[in-house]
C-alpha positions, -999 to +999 in steps of 0.1 A: -922-853+505-911-826+528-894-797+518-860-786+536-851-753+545-820-742+563-815-708+578-778-713+566-787-726+525-810-685+525-803-659+503-815-632+507-827-612+478-807-580+471-820-549+464-815-532+425-818-501+413-799-468+421-790-444+454-798-414+456-763-399+456-758-415+423-795-401+407-783-367+416-749-370+403-765-382+374-789-353+373-764-327+378-742-341+346-774-338+327-782-302+340-741-291+332-745-307+297-778-291+291-770-256+299-737-253+280-752-267+250-783-244+254-756-216+255-743-229+224-782-227+211-778-189+216-753-178+203-756-198+170-792-184+162-776-149+176-748-150+145-784-167+122-801-136+129-767-113+122-761-131+086-801-124+080-796-090+084-764-083+064-782-104+040-813-080+035-790-046+040-770-062+009-808-071-008-817-036-002-787-021-013-788-043-047-823-025-054-809+003-049-781+005-076-808-006-099-827+020-090-800+046-094-787+028-128-826+038-135-837+067-125-799+087-121-806+090-085-813+074-053-843+080-025-839+112-013-845+117+025-821+149+029-799+133+048-825+125+069-825+089+086-854+072+083-871+035+087-870+015+053-907+011+052-913+047+053-885+057+030-885+028+004-917+019-003-910+039-042-885+005-043-911-023-040-925-041-060-903-029-091-871-028-076-876-057-048-904-076-040-905-063-002-893-045+023-869-067+047-877-072+083-856-072+115-858-108+117-859-101+156-840-109+190-844-071+202-824-061+166-843-023+156-858-011+123-834-013+090-826+024+089-821+045+059-805+078+049-801+094+014-798+120-008-800+120-046-762+106-047-752+083-020-768+067+008-760+045+041-785+017+055-780+010+089-792-016+113-783-033+147-760-064+148-761-086+181-730-109+179-705-073+164-676-065+190-675-030+174-687-014+148-684-017+110-698+009+082-685+012+047-708+043+048-693+077+047-708+092+077-719+080+104-740+056+116-771+069+147-753+065+180-768+023+187-763+013+154-731-012+146-730-018+110-741+002+072-737-005+040-733+027+021-723+040-015-704+062-020 
């Protein structure tokens, strides 16, 4: 009952696993895919914040139009620019529940300029390539989106 063992029949166990080069290639590919995904995610967030800004100004415009229909004048700031938190407090709570705030992302506060017969609301859009405004007057220098009447 002796076991026969010959060198010719012995097969050494092969190592299973990945080489260092294979691991580095896989890690590099994962890193590239993650960076592309992160850039797309960041752009999507900026576009979402811009959509919120546009929606906020539309809501304020609607509240101002209702205010005008009941009072026959808009909120008057003598044509000077003010933050909406100072200028439009008379709209709360009758014409809007609360005044909106910029959703962040480095944006500036919403601003308002008005006379008894017209107004302009302005905001800073992160993804806008050029200024867009329906205001009859000009926006402040660092702002690039405006909604106004007339």
